[in-house]
N, C-alpha and C positions, 0 to 999 in steps of 0.2 A: 169276712171279713163284710158288715151292714152296718147299717147305719142306725137308727133309733128306730125307724119305720119300716125294717127288715131290707130296705135295695140295697143291692149288690154295690161295692165300692172294690175298686179299683185303680188299683197303683197304689196301695196304702204304701206304709215302706213298715215292713214286719223286726223286730230284733225279739232275740234271743237271748237272759241273761241269766247268766248262774246268779246258786247266794248270793251269793260275793257285791256282784255287779259288773263282775267279768262278761265284754258280750262277745256270743260263741256261735250267733249266725245271725246272717237276714239275708233281706227283700224285701219282694212285691208280689201283694199280693194278683191277680190276674182280672182280669175285665170281671168274670162272673165272681171276682170275691172270694174267688180258692190260694189255698198256701201250701207249699209245702216250706219244711224248713227240718230241719237231721241234727237232733241232740246226740252232744258226742254219745250217750250211752242215758245210763236208766240212773232217774234221779228230781227234783222240784228244782225250777226251771218260771221266771219270771217272762213270755209273752207280750209287747210290747207291741200298739200300733202306734202308726201315728199319718191323719189323713189333712193334706193342705187345707182343706174344707173345715172339717172337727174336730180336728183337736185331735188329742192321747184319747187309749186307752188303755194298761195293761187286764193281764193277767194269771196265775199261779197256775201250774206245770204240771204237773206228777206225771213223766215220763215209764214203762215202761221198757217187757224186749217187744213190743208191740208198735206200731203205728195208733198217735190218741187224734182225736176225731177237737178240736175245741173250735167253736164257735164266737167269734170276738165282738162284741159291736159300739158301735160310735160313735155316742150324739155330743152335740154344743155344750152341754150341762156336764161333762168328762171330765 
């Protein structure tokens, strides 16, 4: 998790949603902005990140059999 300038965002709330909008996993980013969530299996998901200071951002994530790396940035306009 990073802001629009690339500064790490710690303690962002993270939610992994199914295609139907069901919450599958939740967590928080670490102080360095890193995070890890487990998907229930291969497929398409939506990752939503929320910062109390900056708001929210989301990204579509396609999960296969390997770990997926996602960089999500939150800016006040999002």
